[in-house]
C-alpha positions as CSV (number, residue, x, y, z in Angstrom):
1,X,0.0,0.1,0.1
2,X,1.6,3.4,-0.9
3,X,2.4,5.8,2.1
4,X,0.6,9.7,1.7
5,X,3.0,12.5,3.1
6,X,1.4,14.4,5.4
7,X,1.9,17.4,7.6
8,X,0.2,18.2,10.8
9,X,-0.1,21.4,12.0
10,X,-1.0,21.1,15.8
11,X,-2.9,24.4,17.1
12,X,-2.4,26.1,20.5
13,X,1.1,24.5,21.6
14,X,4.4,26.5,22.8
15,X,2.3,29.6,22.8
16,X,3.2,31.5,25.9
17,X,4.5,29.2,28.0
18,X,1.4,26.7,27.7
19,X,1.1,23.4,26.1
20,X,4.8,22.9,26.4
21,X,6.2,19.9,24.2
22,X,9.2,19.1,23.3
23,X,9.7,18.6,19.7
24,X,11.2,15.0,20.5
25,X,8.4,13.4,22.3
26,X,6.2,14.9,20.0
27,X,8.2,12.8,17.3
28,X,8.4,9.8,19.2
29,X,4.8,10.1,19.9
30,X,3.9,10.0,16.3
31,X,6.1,7.1,15.6
32,X,4.2,5.4,18.3
33,X,1.5,5.8,16.2
34,X,2.8,4.1,14.1
35,X,3.5,6.9,11.2
36,X,7.1,6.8,9.4
37,X,9.2,9.4,7.6
38,X,8.0,11.6,11.3
39,X,10.5,15.2,11.2
40,X,9.7,17.9,13.5
41,X,10.2,21.4,12.7
42,X,10.3,24.6,14.8
43,X,8.6,24.8,18.1
44,X,5.5,26.0,16.7
45,X,4.0,22.1,15.9
46,X,4.8,21.1,13.0
47,X,4.7,17.5,12.0
48,X,6.2,16.1,8.9
49,X,5.3,12.4,8.3
50,X,3.8,9.4,6.2
51,X,1.1,6.9,6.5
52,X,-0.9,4.6,4.7
53,X,-4.2,5.7,6.5
54,X,-5.9,7.6,3.3
55,X,-8.9,9.3,4.7
56,X,-8.1,12.5,6.6
57,X,-10.7,13.3,8.4
58,X,-10.0,9.3,10.9
59,X,-6.9,10.1,10.6
60,X,-7.0,14.0,11.9
61,X,-9.0,11.9,14.9
62,X,-6.4,10.1,15.7
63,X,-3.6,11.8,15.8
64,X,-6.3,14.5,18.0
65,X,-6.9,11.9,20.7
66,X,-3.1,10.3,21.2
67,X,-1.9,13.8,21.7
68,X,-4.1,14.9,23.8
69,X,-4.1,11.5,26.4
70,X,-0.2,11.7,25.7
71,X,0.0,15.1,26.4
72,X,-2.8,16.2,28.7
73,X,-4.5,19.3,26.6
74,X,-7.3,19.7,24.2
75,X,-5.6,18.8,21.1
76,X,-6.5,20.2,17.4
77,X,-4.9,20.2,14.8
78,X,-5.2,21.2,10.7
79,X,-3.8,18.3,8.5
80,X,-2.6,18.3,5.1
81,X,-1.4,16.2,2.1
82,X,1.9,17.0,0.7
83,X,-0.5,17.7,-2.9
84,X,-2.8,20.3,-0.5
85,X,0.5,21.7,0.5
86,X,2.2,22.2,-2.7
87,X,-0.8,23.6,-3.9
88,X,-1.5,26.0,-1.8
89,X,2.7,27.3,-2.0
90,X,2.0,27.3,-6.0
91,X,-1.5,29.0,-5.6
92,X,-0.4,32.2,-3.7
93,X,-1.8,35.3,-5.1
94,X,0.6,36.6,-7.3
95,X,3.5,39.0,-5.5
96,X,2.7,37.1,-2.2
97,X,5.8,36.5,0.3
98,X,8.4,38.4,-2.8
99,X,8.6,41.9,-0.8
100,X,9.6,40.7,3.0
101,X,11.5,43.7,3.2
102,X,8.1,46.0,3.6
103,X,5.8,43.0,4.1
104,X,4.8,40.2,6.5
105,X,3.0,37.3,4.3
106,X,1.2,34.8,6.2
107,X,-0.8,31.7,5.7
108,X,-4.0,30.5,7.6
109,X,-4.5,26.9,7.6
110,X,-8.2,26.0,8.1
111,X,-9.7,22.8,9.7
112,X,-12.2,21.2,7.9
113,X,-15.3,21.6,7.7
114,X,-14.1,25.4,7.7
115,X,-14.1,26.6,3.7
116,X,-11.8,29.4,2.9
117,X,-14.9,31.4,1.4
118,X,-16.6,31.3,4.9
119,X,-13.5,32.1,6.9
120,X,-12.9,35.2,4.9
121,X,-16.2,36.7,5.7
122,X,-14.7,36.8,9.2
123,X,-12.4,38.9,8.7
124,X,-11.8,42.6,8.6
125,X,-9.0,44.5,7.2
126,X,-7.7,47.6,7.3
127,X,-6.9,48.4,3.5
128,X,-4.2,50.5,3.4
129,X,-2.2,48.2,5.1
130,X,-2.9,44.6,4.5
131,X,-4.8,42.3,2.2
132,X,-6.7,39.2,2.6
133,X,-7.6,36.2,-0.5
134,X,-9.2,32.9,0.0
135,X,-7.2,30.0,-1.7
136,X,-8.6,26.4,-1.8
137,X,-6.7,25.8,1.5
138,X,-6.0,29.0,2.8
139,X,-6.6,32.1,3.9
140,X,-3.8,34.5,2.9
141,X,-2.4,37.5,4.1
142,X,0.1,40.4,4.2
143,X,0.9,43.2,5.5
144,X,3.0,46.5,6.2
145,X,5.5,45.3,8.6
146,X,6.0,49.5,9.8
147,X,2.1,49.4,10.3
148,X,1.8,45.3,11.4
149,X,0.1,46.6,15.0
150,X,-2.4,49.1,13.1
151,X,-3.3,46.2,11.1
152,X,-6.6,43.7,12.1
153,X,-5.3,40.1,11.6
154,X,-4.2,40.3,15.6
155,X,-7.7,40.3,16.2
156,X,-8.8,37.1,14.2
157,X,-7.3,34.9,17.1
158,X,-10.4,36.7,19.4
159,X,-12.9,35.1,17.0
160,X,-14.8,32.1,17.6
161,X,-14.1,30.9,13.8
162,X,-10.1,31.2,14.6
163,X,-10.8,27.7,16.8
164,X,-10.5,26.3,13.1
165,X,-7.8,27.9,12.1
166,X,-3.8,28.0,12.6
167,X,-0.9,31.0,10.9
168,X,1.9,30.0,9.9
169,X,3.9,32.4,8.2
170,X,5.0,32.0,4.5
171,X,8.7,31.5,5.1
172,X,7.5,28.4,7.6
173,X,5.1,27.1,5.0
174,X,7.6,27.0,1.8
175,X,10.9,25.8,4.3
176,X,7.8,22.4,5.1
177,X,6.9,22.5,1.6
178,X,10.4,22.0,0.9
179,X,10.7,19.5,3.6
180,X,8.3,17.6,2.4
181,X,9.5,17.3,-1.1
182,X,13.5,15.8,0.1
């Protein structure tokens, strides 16, 4: 049976001193679940792995149950296949990620069943500072670095819809794809 490459984006770990999980422990947990080629990337909960399971909903439920039990927190995972991540990077808006001296670029990954169009309805932006657009599995945000604190992206974390989102900057997103392609 062919394996599928996945990226598990864990929400709410190692942020603000809460839900601290060592990457070595996280890697071991994924290996004990039977996954192969397990690799963690930076401390914010990015786990690359391979699995024979092709049902993403079933796989997400398995991972969340194991993580919640092992690490004693309410786990929430956004699961992305290699093909989905490649689409996210390739389908980014024109120029996205190209002017990192002036703009900060973020990708908001959505947890099913939240759809990009629906998520975008909840997001307000200041058009002179930031942009937001919907992708196939994500939202793309850019904002002027010099006025980033005046933007509204930071307010997204206070919205109920945020429980079905996780944010990674463009550099991390691009690096994760490169790691999956190795």
